[in-house]
C-alpha positions as CSV (number, residue, x, y, z in Angstrom):
1,M,-72.4,24.0,-53.4
2,I,-74.9,23.7,-50.5
3,D,-78.1,25.2,-51.8
4,N,-80.3,24.2,-48.9
5,D,-78.8,25.2,-45.6
6,L,-81.6,23.5,-43.7
7,S,-81.1,20.2,-45.5
8,F,-77.3,20.3,-44.7
9,S,-78.0,21.1,-41.1
10,K,-80.4,18.2,-40.7
11,S,-78.0,15.8,-42.4
12,A,-75.1,17.0,-40.2
13,V,-77.0,16.7,-37.0
14,T,-78.2,13.2,-38.0
15,R,-74.6,12.2,-38.7
16,F,-73.2,13.6,-35.4
17,S,-76.1,12.1,-33.4
18,H,-75.6,8.7,-35.0
19,D,-71.8,8.7,-34.3
20,L,-72.3,9.8,-30.7
21,A,-75.5,8.0,-29.6
22,G,-74.1,4.5,-29.4
23,V,-71.1,5.6,-27.3
24,I,-73.3,7.6,-24.9
25,G,-75.5,4.5,-24.6
26,A,-72.5,2.3,-23.8
27,V,-71.3,4.7,-21.1
28,A,-74.8,4.9,-19.6
29,N,-75.2,1.1,-19.6
30,S,-71.8,0.7,-17.9
31,L,-72.6,3.2,-15.2
32,S,-76.0,1.6,-14.7
33,L,-74.4,-1.8,-14.3
34,L,-72.0,-0.4,-11.7
35,G,-75.0,0.8,-9.8
36,E,-76.6,-2.6,-9.9
37,L,-73.4,-4.2,-8.7
38,G,-73.4,-1.8,-5.8
39,G,-69.7,-1.1,-6.0
40,C,-66.7,-0.6,-8.2
41,D,-66.2,-3.5,-10.6
42,E,-62.9,-2.9,-12.4
43,E,-63.9,-4.4,-15.7
44,T,-67.1,-2.4,-16.0
45,L,-65.4,0.8,-14.8
46,N,-62.7,0.3,-17.5
47,L,-65.4,-0.2,-20.1
48,A,-67.2,3.0,-19.0
49,T,-63.9,5.0,-19.0
50,N,-62.9,3.7,-22.4
51,N,-66.3,4.6,-23.9
52,A,-66.2,8.0,-22.3
53,E,-62.8,8.6,-23.9
54,I,-64.2,7.6,-27.3
55,L,-67.1,10.0,-26.8
56,L,-64.8,12.9,-26.0
57,A,-62.5,12.1,-29.0
58,R,-65.5,12.2,-31.4
59,L,-67.0,15.3,-29.8
60,R,-63.7,17.2,-30.0
61,F,-63.2,16.0,-33.6
62,F,-66.6,17.2,-34.8
63,R,-66.2,20.5,-33.0
64,A,-62.8,21.2,-34.7
65,A,-63.7,19.8,-38.1
66,F,-67.2,21.5,-38.4
67,G,-67.1,24.2,-35.8
68,N,-65.1,27.4,-35.1
69,D,-61.4,27.6,-36.0
70,G,-60.3,27.7,-32.3
71,P,-59.1,24.1,-31.9
72,L,-57.3,24.1,-35.3
73,S,-54.6,26.6,-34.4
74,D,-51.6,24.4,-35.2
75,L,-50.4,21.1,-36.6
76,L,-49.9,19.5,-33.2
77,G,-53.5,20.0,-32.2
78,T,-54.7,18.8,-35.6
79,K,-52.6,15.6,-35.3
80,Q,-53.9,14.9,-31.8
81,L,-57.5,15.4,-32.8
82,A,-57.1,13.1,-35.9
83,E,-55.2,10.4,-34.0
84,N,-57.8,10.3,-31.2
85,Y,-60.6,10.2,-33.7
86,V,-59.3,7.3,-35.8
87,H,-58.6,5.3,-32.6
88,S,-62.2,6.0,-31.6
89,I,-63.6,4.2,-34.7
90,E,-61.2,1.2,-34.4
91,N,-62.4,-2.3,-33.6
92,K,-61.1,-5.8,-33.5
93,S,-60.9,-6.1,-37.3
94,S,-60.1,-2.5,-38.1
95,T,-57.1,-0.4,-36.9
96,F,-55.4,2.6,-38.4
97,K,-52.0,4.1,-38.6
98,L,-51.5,7.8,-39.6
99,N,-48.3,8.8,-41.3
100,W,-47.7,12.6,-41.2
101,K,-45.6,14.4,-43.8
102,V,-47.1,17.8,-43.1
103,D,-45.5,21.2,-42.6
104,E,-46.5,23.3,-39.6
105,D,-46.8,26.6,-41.5
106,L,-50.0,25.8,-43.4
107,P,-53.0,28.1,-43.7
108,L,-55.5,27.2,-41.0
109,F,-58.2,26.1,-43.5
110,N,-55.8,23.4,-44.6
111,F,-56.0,21.7,-41.2
112,R,-59.8,21.6,-41.4
113,I,-59.6,19.9,-44.9
114,I,-57.1,17.4,-43.6
115,L,-59.3,16.5,-40.6
116,I,-62.4,15.8,-42.6
117,A,-60.5,14.1,-45.4
118,I,-59.0,11.7,-42.8
119,Q,-62.5,10.9,-41.7
120,I,-63.6,10.3,-45.3
121,V,-60.6,8.1,-46.1
122,A,-60.8,6.1,-42.9
123,E,-64.5,5.4,-43.5
124,S,-63.6,4.1,-47.0
125,M,-61.1,1.5,-45.5
126,M,-63.3,-1.4,-44.5
127,F,-60.6,-3.2,-42.4
128,G,-58.4,-0.2,-41.5
129,G,-54.9,0.3,-42.8
130,E,-52.4,3.1,-43.2
131,I,-53.3,6.7,-44.0
132,T,-50.5,9.0,-45.2
133,I,-51.1,12.8,-45.2
134,E,-48.8,15.1,-47.2
135,A,-48.9,18.9,-47.3
136,T,-46.0,21.3,-48.0
137,A,-46.3,25.0,-47.0
138,G,-46.6,27.3,-49.9
139,M,-47.5,24.5,-52.4
140,K,-51.3,24.7,-52.2
141,N,-51.4,20.9,-52.3
142,I,-52.8,18.3,-49.9
143,I,-52.6,14.6,-50.6
144,L,-54.2,11.8,-48.5
145,R,-53.5,8.2,-49.3
146,G,-55.2,5.3,-47.6
147,V,-53.9,1.7,-48.1
148,G,-55.8,-1.3,-46.7
149,K,-57.3,-4.7,-47.4
150,K,-60.5,-3.3,-49.0
151,I,-61.6,0.2,-50.2
152,K,-65.3,1.0,-50.5
153,T,-66.3,4.7,-50.8
154,E,-69.7,6.1,-50.1
155,D,-72.1,6.3,-53.0
156,G,-71.9,9.8,-54.5
157,L,-68.6,10.8,-52.9
158,E,-66.8,11.4,-56.2
159,N,-69.7,13.3,-57.7
160,V,-69.8,15.6,-54.6
161,F,-66.1,16.5,-55.1
162,A,-66.8,16.9,-58.8
163,G,-69.5,19.5,-58.1
164,K,-72.3,17.4,-59.5
165,D,-75.8,17.2,-58.0
166,V,-76.0,14.4,-55.5
167,E,-78.7,13.7,-52.9
168,L,-77.3,14.8,-49.6
169,T,-77.0,12.1,-47.0
170,P,-75.5,12.1,-43.5
171,R,-72.5,10.1,-44.7
172,L,-71.7,12.7,-47.3
173,T,-71.9,15.6,-44.9
174,G,-68.1,15.9,-44.6
175,A,-67.5,15.8,-48.4
176,Y,-70.1,18.5,-48.9
177,F,-68.5,20.6,-46.2
178,V,-65.0,20.2,-47.7
179,K,-66.3,21.0,-51.2
180,A,-67.7,24.3,-49.9
181,I,-64.4,25.2,-48.4
182,L,-62.6,24.3,-51.6
183,D,-64.9,26.5,-53.6
184,Q,-64.4,29.4,-51.2
185,Y,-60.6,29.2,-51.8
186,H,-60.8,28.3,-55.5
187,W,-59.3,24.9,-54.9
188,Y,-60.3,21.6,-56.6
189,S,-60.0,17.9,-55.7
190,Q,-59.4,14.6,-57.4
191,I,-60.1,11.1,-56.1
192,D,-58.4,7.9,-57.4
193,K,-59.0,4.5,-56.0
194,T,-58.4,0.8,-56.5
195,E,-59.6,-2.2,-54.5
196,T,-56.9,-1.6,-51.9
197,E,-56.0,2.1,-52.1
198,I,-57.7,5.5,-52.1
199,Q,-56.0,8.8,-52.8
200,I,-57.6,12.2,-52.5
201,C,-55.7,15.3,-53.8
202,F,-56.7,18.9,-53.0
203,K,-55.0,21.6,-55.1
204,G,-55.2,25.4,-55.2
């Protein structure tokens, strides 16, 4: 699926850098402001602490979703990574709730698919909403359903999962990575969406 490893690496680094740079800047600005104030201002300190937590949540998510298998050893760890990540992308007009209907005894590669699929679904929900994750051990079937006020998927997303040639962009990095995993295990995917709902099914 990914014919050009260099192209994928560049897109992945661009994506990660984009998602982390703003938060790192916010932490740095808060600490700089504390220095200018010459003391511990509670509001500024809380802002720095909050942004540091967002940064850690995103770093841990990217490491688990795109890195080695270590952090994805069980369902509990996967849930914690996912919950922390969606909270890190929330704002005043966009919040998320994750509903888990997932068995613990899943193959480890399922947890990676679930993590990245949560990211894809969450980014398609313009004003947040509820994401339900369903996976039953032994069934070779993962379903993610997002319901919110407005659904807008990234251009080319459906074509990536369909195995069609699409220009690789940073926002499609996760989809390309998941498609490569699906191909490795001979799974396939299907996306269905309306203006207020998106559903992605992965089947073996």
